[in-house]
C-alpha positions as CSV (number, residue, x, y, z in Angstrom):
1,M,0.0,0.0,0.0
2,L,2.8,2.4,1.0
3,L,4.9,1.4,-2.0
4,S,1.9,2.0,-4.3
5,L,1.4,5.5,-2.8
6,V,5.0,6.3,-3.3
7,V,5.0,5.2,-7.0
8,H,1.7,7.1,-7.6
9,T,3.1,10.3,-6.0
10,Y,6.3,9.9,-8.1
11,S,4.4,9.5,-11.3
12,L,2.4,12.7,-10.6
13,R,5.6,14.6,-10.8
14,Y,5.5,13.9,-14.5
15,W,1.8,13.6,-15.3
16,F,0.7,16.8,-13.7
17,P,3.0,19.1,-15.8
18,A,2.5,16.9,-18.9
19,A,-1.3,17.2,-18.6
20,V,-1.1,21.0,-18.3
21,M,1.3,21.4,-21.2
22,I,-0.6,19.0,-23.5
23,G,-4.0,20.2,-22.3
24,T,-3.3,23.8,-23.1
25,A,-1.9,23.0,-26.6
26,P,-5.4,23.0,-28.3
27,A,-6.2,26.4,-26.8
28,Y,-2.9,27.7,-28.0
29,V,-3.5,26.3,-31.5
30,L,-7.0,27.9,-31.6
31,S,-5.5,31.2,-30.5
32,W,-2.9,30.9,-33.2
33,G,-5.6,30.1,-35.8
34,A,-7.5,33.3,-34.8
35,C,-4.3,35.3,-35.0
36,R,-3.6,33.8,-38.5
37,L,-7.1,34.7,-39.7
38,I,-6.9,38.3,-38.3
39,S,-3.5,38.9,-39.9
40,A,-4.4,37.2,-43.3
41,F,-4.8,40.6,-44.9
42,L,-2.0,42.3,-43.1
43,P,1.8,42.4,-43.9
44,S,3.6,39.2,-43.1
45,R,5.9,41.0,-40.6
46,I,2.8,41.8,-38.4
47,Y,1.8,38.1,-38.4
48,R,5.3,37.1,-37.5
49,K,5.3,39.4,-34.5
50,M,2.0,38.1,-33.3
51,D,3.1,34.5,-33.8
52,D,6.3,35.1,-31.9
53,H,4.4,36.7,-29.1
54,L,2.0,33.7,-28.8
55,Y,4.9,31.3,-29.0
56,N,6.6,33.1,-26.2
57,I,3.5,32.8,-24.1
58,Y,3.2,29.0,-24.6
59,Q,6.9,28.3,-24.3
60,S,7.1,30.3,-21.1
61,L,4.5,28.0,-19.6
62,I,6.5,24.9,-20.7
63,L,9.7,26.5,-19.4
64,F,8.1,27.2,-16.0
65,F,7.7,23.4,-15.5
66,F,11.2,22.5,-16.6
67,E,13.0,25.2,-14.6
68,N,10.7,26.5,-11.8
69,Y,8.7,23.4,-11.1
70,T,11.7,21.1,-11.0
71,G,13.8,23.6,-9.1
72,V,16.8,22.8,-11.3
73,E,19.9,25.0,-10.8
74,I,21.3,26.4,-14.0
75,V,25.1,27.0,-13.9
76,I,26.3,29.2,-16.9
77,Y,29.9,29.6,-17.8
78,G,30.5,32.6,-20.2
79,D,28.7,35.8,-20.8
80,I,25.3,35.7,-22.5
81,P,24.7,39.0,-24.4
82,K,22.0,41.1,-22.8
83,N,20.6,42.3,-26.1
84,K,18.6,40.1,-28.6
85,E,20.6,38.9,-31.6
86,N,19.9,36.9,-34.8
87,V,21.9,33.7,-34.2
88,V,22.4,30.1,-35.0
89,Y,22.6,28.0,-31.8
90,L,24.9,25.0,-32.0
91,S,25.0,22.5,-29.2
92,N,26.0,18.9,-28.3
93,H,23.0,16.6,-28.2
94,Q,22.2,14.0,-25.5
95,C,18.5,13.9,-24.8
96,T,15.1,15.4,-25.5
97,A,15.6,17.9,-22.7
98,D,18.3,19.6,-24.8
99,W,15.5,21.6,-26.6
100,I,14.5,23.1,-23.2
101,I,18.1,24.2,-22.5
102,A,17.9,26.4,-25.7
103,D,14.8,27.9,-24.3
104,M,16.4,28.6,-20.9
105,L,19.2,30.6,-22.6
106,A,16.8,32.4,-25.0
107,I,14.5,33.6,-22.3
108,R,17.5,35.2,-20.5
109,Q,17.8,37.4,-23.6
110,K,14.1,37.9,-23.9
111,A,14.3,36.1,-27.2
112,L,12.1,33.0,-26.4
113,G,9.5,33.8,-29.1
114,H,12.3,33.9,-31.7
115,V,13.4,30.3,-31.1
116,R,13.1,28.1,-34.2
117,Y,14.4,24.6,-34.7
118,V,16.1,22.4,-37.3
119,L,14.4,19.1,-36.6
120,K,14.7,15.6,-38.0
121,D,12.0,14.9,-40.6
122,G,10.1,12.2,-38.5
123,L,9.1,14.8,-35.9
124,K,6.8,16.6,-38.3
125,W,4.2,13.9,-37.6
126,L,3.8,14.9,-33.9
127,P,0.2,15.9,-33.3
128,L,-0.2,19.7,-33.3
129,Y,3.4,20.4,-32.4
130,G,4.9,18.9,-35.6
131,W,2.8,21.0,-37.9
132,Y,3.1,24.2,-35.8
133,F,6.9,24.1,-35.5
134,S,7.0,24.3,-39.3
135,Q,4.5,27.2,-39.3
136,H,6.7,29.0,-36.7
137,G,9.7,28.9,-39.0
138,G,11.2,25.5,-38.1
139,V,12.9,23.4,-40.8
140,Y,12.6,19.6,-41.1
141,V,15.6,17.8,-42.6
142,K,16.4,14.2,-43.4
143,R,19.8,12.9,-42.2
144,N,20.5,10.7,-45.2
145,A,21.1,11.3,-49.0
146,K,17.5,12.6,-49.3
147,F,18.5,15.8,-47.5
148,D,16.6,18.6,-49.3
149,E,19.1,21.4,-49.5
150,K,16.9,23.6,-51.8
151,A,13.9,23.4,-49.5
152,M,15.9,24.5,-46.5
153,K,17.5,27.3,-48.4
154,K,14.1,28.5,-49.6
155,K,12.5,28.5,-46.2
156,L,15.4,30.3,-44.5
157,S,15.7,32.8,-47.3
158,S,12.1,33.7,-47.0
159,Q,12.6,34.4,-43.3
160,T,15.6,36.5,-44.0
161,V,13.7,38.6,-46.6
162,L,11.0,39.3,-44.0
163,G,13.6,40.3,-41.4
164,T,12.3,37.6,-39.1
165,P,14.1,37.6,-35.7
166,M,16.1,34.4,-35.7
167,Y,17.3,32.1,-32.9
168,L,17.8,28.9,-34.9
169,V,18.6,25.8,-32.8
170,I,20.7,23.1,-34.5
171,F,22.3,19.9,-33.1
172,P,25.0,19.1,-35.6
173,E,25.6,15.6,-34.3
174,G,22.3,14.7,-35.9
175,T,21.4,12.2,-33.2
176,R,21.7,11.9,-29.4
177,Y,25.0,10.8,-27.8
178,N,24.4,7.9,-25.4
179,P,27.4,6.4,-23.6
180,E,25.7,3.0,-23.5
181,L,25.5,2.8,-27.3
182,K,29.1,1.7,-27.9
183,K,28.6,0.8,-31.6
184,M,27.2,4.2,-32.5
185,I,30.2,5.9,-30.8
186,S,32.7,3.6,-32.5
187,D,31.1,4.1,-35.9
188,S,31.3,7.9,-35.4
189,Q,35.0,7.6,-34.4
190,A,35.8,5.3,-37.4
191,F,34.3,7.9,-39.7
192,S,36.4,10.7,-38.2
193,A,39.5,8.5,-38.6
194,K,38.7,7.8,-42.2
195,E,38.2,11.5,-43.0
196,G,41.4,12.4,-41.2
197,L,39.6,14.3,-38.4
198,A,40.3,14.2,-34.7
199,I,38.6,11.3,-32.9
200,L,36.0,12.4,-30.3
201,D,35.1,10.5,-27.1
202,H,32.2,12.5,-25.5
203,V,30.5,13.9,-28.6
204,L,29.7,12.4,-32.0
205,T,31.3,13.6,-35.2
206,P,29.3,16.7,-36.3
207,R,27.4,16.7,-39.6
208,M,28.1,20.0,-41.3
209,K,25.4,20.3,-44.0
210,A,22.5,21.8,-42.1
211,S,24.7,24.1,-40.1
212,H,26.6,25.3,-43.2
213,I,23.4,25.9,-45.2
214,A,21.8,27.8,-42.3
215,I,24.7,30.1,-41.7
216,E,25.5,30.8,-45.4
217,T,21.8,31.4,-46.3
218,M,21.3,33.9,-43.5
219,R,24.9,35.2,-43.2
220,N,23.9,38.8,-43.9
221,H,21.0,38.5,-41.4
222,L,23.0,36.8,-38.6
223,D,25.0,38.5,-35.8
224,A,26.7,35.4,-34.3
225,V,26.8,31.7,-33.7
226,Y,26.2,30.6,-30.1
227,D,28.5,27.6,-29.4
228,V,26.9,25.8,-26.4
229,T,28.0,22.8,-24.4
230,V,25.7,21.1,-21.9
231,V,26.2,18.6,-19.1
232,Y,23.5,17.2,-16.9
233,E,25.1,16.7,-13.5
234,G,23.4,13.4,-12.8
235,T,25.4,11.9,-15.7
236,L,28.6,12.0,-13.7
237,G,29.1,8.7,-11.9
238,K,31.1,8.2,-8.8
239,S,33.9,6.4,-10.7
240,S,34.0,9.0,-13.4
241,E,31.9,6.9,-15.7
242,R,29.3,8.7,-17.8
243,H,25.6,7.9,-17.5
244,P,22.9,8.6,-20.1
245,A,21.3,12.1,-19.9
246,P,17.8,12.4,-18.5
247,S,14.8,12.2,-20.7
248,M,12.1,14.9,-20.5
249,P,9.9,12.8,-18.1
250,E,13.0,12.1,-15.9
251,F,13.9,15.8,-15.9
252,L,10.3,16.7,-14.8
253,C,10.6,14.1,-12.1
254,K,13.4,16.2,-10.6
255,E,16.1,13.7,-11.3
256,C,18.5,16.4,-12.5
257,P,19.5,18.8,-9.7
258,R,21.9,20.9,-11.8
259,V,22.7,21.7,-15.4
260,H,26.1,23.0,-16.5
261,I,26.1,25.2,-19.6
262,H,29.2,26.5,-21.3
263,F,28.4,29.4,-23.6
264,E,30.7,31.0,-26.2
265,R,29.7,33.7,-28.7
266,V,31.3,33.5,-32.2
267,D,30.9,36.5,-34.5
268,V,29.5,35.4,-37.8
269,K,32.4,37.1,-39.6
270,E,34.9,34.7,-38.0
271,I,33.2,31.6,-39.6
272,P,34.6,30.5,-43.0
273,P,32.0,30.4,-45.8
274,E,33.7,27.7,-47.9
275,S,32.3,24.3,-47.2
276,V,35.7,22.5,-46.9
277,F,36.9,25.1,-44.4
278,F,33.6,25.3,-42.6
279,R,33.7,21.5,-42.0
280,R,37.1,21.8,-40.4
281,W,35.9,24.8,-38.3
282,L,32.9,22.9,-37.0
283,H,34.9,19.8,-36.2
284,E,37.4,22.0,-34.3
285,R,34.5,23.5,-32.2
286,F,33.5,20.0,-31.3
287,E,37.0,19.1,-30.4
288,I,36.9,21.9,-27.9
289,K,33.6,20.5,-26.5
290,D,35.1,17.1,-26.3
291,Q,38.1,18.4,-24.4
292,M,35.9,20.2,-21.9
293,L,33.7,17.2,-21.4
294,T,36.7,14.9,-20.9
295,T,37.9,17.2,-18.2
296,F,34.4,17.5,-16.7
297,Y,34.1,13.7,-16.4
298,E,37.6,12.4,-16.1
299,S,39.9,15.0,-14.6
300,E,41.8,13.9,-11.5
301,D,42.0,17.5,-10.3
302,P,39.0,18.0,-8.0
303,D,39.0,21.8,-8.9
304,K,38.4,20.9,-12.6
305,K,36.3,17.8,-12.4
306,G,32.5,18.4,-12.5
307,R,32.7,21.9,-13.9
308,F,33.6,23.8,-17.0
309,P,36.5,26.3,-17.2
310,G,35.9,29.9,-16.4
311,E,33.6,31.7,-13.9
312,A,30.3,30.1,-13.1
313,D,27.1,32.2,-12.8
314,T,24.5,30.2,-10.9
315,S,20.9,30.9,-11.8
316,T,18.3,29.5,-9.5
317,A,14.6,29.2,-10.0
318,M,12.5,32.4,-9.3
319,A,9.9,32.8,-6.7
320,I,6.7,31.2,-7.9
321,D,3.3,32.8,-8.0
322,W,1.4,29.8,-6.6
323,L,-1.8,31.7,-6.1
324,G,-1.7,32.8,-9.7
325,F,-1.1,29.3,-11.0
326,G,-3.8,27.9,-8.7
327,Y,-6.3,30.5,-10.1
328,A,-5.3,29.5,-13.7
329,A,-5.9,25.8,-12.8
330,A,-9.3,26.6,-11.4
331,I,-10.3,28.4,-14.6
332,A,-9.2,25.5,-16.7
333,L,-10.9,23.0,-14.4
334,G,-14.1,25.1,-14.5
335,G,-14.1,25.0,-18.3
336,F,-13.6,21.2,-18.3
337,M,-16.4,20.6,-15.8
338,G,-18.8,22.8,-18.0
339,Y,-17.9,20.6,-20.9
340,K,-18.3,17.3,-19.0
341,R,-21.6,18.2,-17.4
342,K,-23.4,20.1,-20.2
343,G,-21.3,19.2,-23.2
344,S,-20.4,22.9,-23.7
345,V,-17.5,23.1,-26.1
346,M,-17.4,26.9,-25.6
347,S,-16.9,26.4,-21.8
348,L,-14.0,24.1,-22.5
349,I,-12.4,26.5,-25.0
350,A,-12.9,29.6,-22.8
351,G,-11.6,27.7,-19.7
352,L,-8.4,26.6,-21.6
353,L,-7.9,30.0,-23.2
354,F,-8.3,32.1,-20.1
355,G,-6.5,29.5,-18.0
356,S,-3.6,29.7,-20.3
357,I,-3.5,33.5,-20.2
358,A,-3.8,33.4,-16.4
359,A,-1.0,30.8,-16.2
360,Y,1.2,33.0,-18.4
361,G,0.4,36.0,-16.2
362,A,1.5,34.0,-13.1
363,F,4.7,33.1,-14.9
364,M,5.4,36.7,-15.8
365,I,4.7,37.8,-12.1
366,S,7.1,35.0,-11.0
367,N,9.8,36.7,-13.2
368,D,8.9,40.2,-12.3
369,P,6.1,41.2,-9.8
370,T,5.5,44.4,-11.7
371,K,4.3,42.6,-14.8
372,T,0.6,42.0,-13.9
373,F,-1.0,42.9,-17.2
374,Y,-1.9,39.4,-18.3
375,S,-3.2,38.3,-14.9
376,L,-5.2,41.5,-14.6
377,F,-6.7,41.0,-18.1
378,A,-7.8,37.4,-17.4
379,S,-9.1,38.1,-13.9
380,G,-10.8,41.4,-14.9
381,A,-12.5,39.9,-17.9
382,L,-13.8,36.9,-15.9
383,T,-15.0,39.2,-13.1
384,I,-17.2,41.0,-15.6
385,V,-18.3,38.0,-17.7
386,M,-19.0,35.6,-14.8
387,G,-20.4,38.4,-12.7
388,M,-23.0,39.1,-15.4
389,R,-23.7,35.4,-15.6
390,F,-24.3,35.2,-11.9
391,K,-26.6,38.2,-11.9
392,K,-28.6,36.7,-14.7
393,S,-28.9,33.1,-13.3
394,G,-28.5,33.7,-9.6
395,K,-26.6,30.4,-9.4
396,I,-23.5,30.2,-7.2
397,M,-22.0,27.5,-9.4
398,P,-20.1,28.3,-11.5
399,G,-20.8,32.0,-12.1
400,G,-20.8,33.2,-8.5
401,I,-17.7,31.3,-7.4
402,M,-15.7,32.2,-10.4
403,A,-16.7,35.8,-10.3
404,G,-15.8,36.0,-6.6
405,L,-12.4,34.3,-7.2
406,S,-11.7,36.6,-10.1
407,L,-12.6,39.7,-8.1
408,L,-10.3,38.6,-5.3
409,M,-7.5,38.1,-7.8
410,V,-8.1,41.6,-9.3
411,L,-7.9,43.1,-5.8
412,R,-4.7,41.1,-5.0
413,L,-3.0,42.3,-8.2
414,L,-3.9,45.9,-7.6
415,F,-2.6,45.6,-4.0
416,M,0.6,44.1,-5.4
417,G,1.0,47.0,-7.8
418,V,0.7,49.5,-4.9
419,I,3.2,47.6,-2.8
420,V,5.7,47.4,-5.6
421,M,5.4,51.1,-6.3
């Protein structure tokens, strides 16, 4: 009985955030659809700005769970520019959580809405997400001889012409490094030896085509390349052996207490345009990664083992607006109950939509207590709408309770504004 309770509680660590993230996806897609219709007759740049803002809202919700909910400590080595830039982000690849690390860095530059991905072709079949990532400016590529160079160039060129803000995430290894997959590692090393390249132990031999096409197609639009190296602390064993990196569910289950991120900015002017020299440049960047990872995992010097070179800036999770998130959950639950009891699709849509806005507002307040606009918008609108519904029906459930909760939230936010001022 006790073991069953422990297992159930442990699984809730994953299922709760997963349910919220997946459950709000339809409302987000509907919001995006409305945005697309509204902007159909407007210049493409306006649509892109609206799309980036909506993407920022949804990704902020996801990032809340991966950084704030888990309480993971982010240790950054290197100086991240304070201003937004148009960049290509190149990183080692170990697990599905690597995509979230890119978000963690982008939000620190207030560039979360500009994140776009180069993804393997099979991911385009993911329900909702696969289709939307392409709409948002992502590129799907095949890792074999069927790589469509023209399609990638066309898509990135169109983004450049529109002046689309770019934070393009690429994992040049093409697949995830897993220390338990010895054959994959040995095959990668054999290829390096055959090509006369340095043999790598803690990363795979990088594939240059997607990175080269991206940088050359957008060269006049880009400011820099961000060279990022990531280590999940739980992968360092007691005997210096390396363990597999955590999956997204394991990360959400708080199995990774700390993430080490080495960041280096490379000006785009320093990157050779010719493919033969670019290939050598990229491999040398991965040689540097491999050397840092070898020191991290294998160094006998206790001052060097378990860390990257340089000064470390520790970034801990922000204070969480639990009341705000609880209110958002109540809105979403109310919408679901309206659908379950009366079959009201509008209740479900409204609950998910306003719940998402309230959740984003709580996230913004967690970042900065002065940013109350979204929370005020959601609670203020529901105070009026549900108050009118209560006045008309006289029923406590759901109009009266939701109007009361919303009014209390409005008063709380106004009081917070006075305190901050």
